[in-house]
BALOBA-1460 file (C-alpha; in Angstrom, 3 decimals):
// residues 75
<rec num="1" residu="x" x="-7.048" y="65.350" z="-50.268"/>
<rec num="2" residu="x" x="-6.431" y="61.676" z="-50.935"/>
<rec num="3" residu="x" x="-3.789" y="60.144" z="-48.741"/>
<rec num="4" residu="x" x="-4.458" y="56.424" z="-49.763"/>
<rec num="5" residu="x" x="-1.175" y="54.797" z="-51.047"/>
<rec num="6" residu="x" x="-1.377" y="51.429" z="-52.686"/>
<rec num="7" residu="x" x="0.863" y="48.661" z="-51.403"/>
<rec num="8" residu="x" x="1.471" y="48.000" z="-55.050"/>
<rec num="9" residu="x" x="3.420" y="51.393" z="-54.983"/>
<rec num="10" residu="x" x="5.099" y="51.273" z="-51.661"/>
<rec num="11" residu="x" x="4.914" y="49.677" z="-48.317"/>
<rec num="12" residu="x" x="4.737" y="51.591" z="-45.166"/>
<rec num="13" residu="x" x="7.651" y="51.927" z="-42.733"/>
<rec num="14" residu="x" x="7.764" y="48.863" z="-40.384"/>
<rec num="15" residu="x" x="5.518" y="49.157" z="-37.337"/>
<rec num="16" residu="x" x="3.825" y="52.231" z="-38.644"/>
<rec num="17" residu="x" x="0.063" y="51.837" z="-37.942"/>
<rec num="18" residu="x" x="-2.162" y="52.428" z="-41.172"/>
<rec num="19" residu="x" x="-5.646" y="51.805" z="-42.453"/>
<rec num="20" residu="x" x="-6.044" y="48.728" z="-44.549"/>
<rec num="21" residu="x" x="-8.968" y="47.265" z="-46.752"/>
<rec num="22" residu="x" x="-9.264" y="43.517" z="-46.171"/>
<rec num="23" residu="x" x="-10.110" y="41.003" z="-48.883"/>
<rec num="24" residu="x" x="-13.665" y="40.974" z="-47.115"/>
<rec num="25" residu="x" x="-14.191" y="44.674" z="-47.742"/>
<rec num="26" residu="x" x="-13.538" y="45.624" z="-43.857"/>
<rec num="27" residu="x" x="-11.462" y="48.648" z="-43.347"/>
<rec num="28" residu="x" x="-9.437" y="48.543" z="-40.116"/>
<rec num="29" residu="x" x="-6.042" y="49.327" z="-38.705"/>
<rec num="30" residu="x" x="-3.025" y="47.175" z="-39.077"/>
<rec num="31" residu="x" x="0.674" y="47.534" z="-39.457"/>
<rec num="32" residu="x" x="3.515" y="46.028" z="-41.662"/>
<rec num="33" residu="x" x="6.455" y="44.352" z="-40.349"/>
<rec num="34" residu="x" x="9.405" y="43.960" z="-42.810"/>
<rec num="35" residu="x" x="11.055" y="40.827" z="-41.098"/>
<rec num="36" residu="x" x="13.991" y="42.724" z="-39.705"/>
<rec num="37" residu="x" x="12.986" y="43.836" z="-36.347"/>
<rec num="38" residu="x" x="13.654" y="41.796" z="-33.170"/>
<rec num="39" residu="x" x="10.772" y="41.316" z="-30.730"/>
<rec num="40" residu="x" x="12.794" y="43.035" z="-27.897"/>
<rec num="41" residu="x" x="12.974" y="46.188" z="-30.007"/>
<rec num="42" residu="x" x="9.603" y="46.425" z="-31.286"/>
<rec num="43" residu="x" x="7.196" y="49.132" z="-30.080"/>
<rec num="44" residu="x" x="4.502" y="46.250" z="-29.753"/>
<rec num="45" residu="x" x="3.802" y="43.502" z="-27.282"/>
<rec num="46" residu="x" x="4.002" y="40.110" z="-29.084"/>
<rec num="47" residu="x" x="2.624" y="36.950" z="-27.806"/>
<rec num="48" residu="x" x="1.241" y="33.683" z="-28.993"/>
<rec num="49" residu="x" x="2.909" y="34.324" z="-32.438"/>
<rec num="50" residu="x" x="5.392" y="32.182" z="-34.315"/>
<rec num="51" residu="x" x="8.704" y="34.123" z="-34.895"/>
<rec num="52" residu="x" x="11.824" y="33.611" z="-36.986"/>
<rec num="53" residu="x" x="14.891" y="32.723" z="-34.749"/>
<rec num="54" residu="x" x="18.305" y="34.404" z="-35.389"/>
<rec num="55" residu="x" x="20.681" y="31.998" z="-34.077"/>
<rec num="56" residu="x" x="23.612" y="34.317" z="-34.349"/>
<rec num="57" residu="x" x="22.273" y="36.869" z="-32.180"/>
<rec num="58" residu="x" x="20.167" y="34.577" z="-30.040"/>
<rec num="59" residu="x" x="17.007" y="36.717" z="-30.662"/>
<rec num="60" residu="x" x="13.507" y="36.349" z="-32.216"/>
<rec num="61" residu="x" x="12.618" y="38.192" z="-35.213"/>
<rec num="62" residu="x" x="9.027" y="39.393" z="-36.215"/>
<rec num="63" residu="x" x="7.931" y="37.674" z="-39.432"/>
<rec num="64" residu="x" x="7.307" y="39.776" z="-42.358"/>
<rec num="65" residu="x" x="3.614" y="40.470" z="-43.097"/>
<rec num="66" residu="x" x="0.750" y="42.400" z="-42.020"/>
<rec num="67" residu="x" x="-0.547" y="42.493" z="-38.427"/>
<rec num="68" residu="x" x="-3.850" y="43.439" z="-37.060"/>
<rec num="69" residu="x" x="-5.287" y="42.600" z="-33.671"/>
<rec num="70" residu="x" x="-7.384" y="45.570" z="-32.351"/>
<rec num="71" residu="x" x="-10.664" y="45.604" z="-34.243"/>
<rec num="72" residu="x" x="-11.014" y="42.824" z="-36.899"/>
<rec num="73" residu="x" x="-9.617" y="39.430" z="-37.138"/>
<rec num="74" residu="x" x="-10.828" y="37.524" z="-40.206"/>
<rec num="75" residu="x" x="-7.802" y="35.323" z="-40.405"/>
């Protein structure tokens, strides 16, 4: 059974932890943020990260991208 899904085909749901293969060839866990979730609504604790600011709602939004901080941090 092969459960690998390429991000070229589809992205995971926001905040779903998945396995990734880094450009360095390292396999680790990470999650994708779609740029629509406020920090206060996230299931993760965010600190020391630059956020987008939603002036209309006076809230910070987690920037779109891949996030990993548990096992590997190659930049």
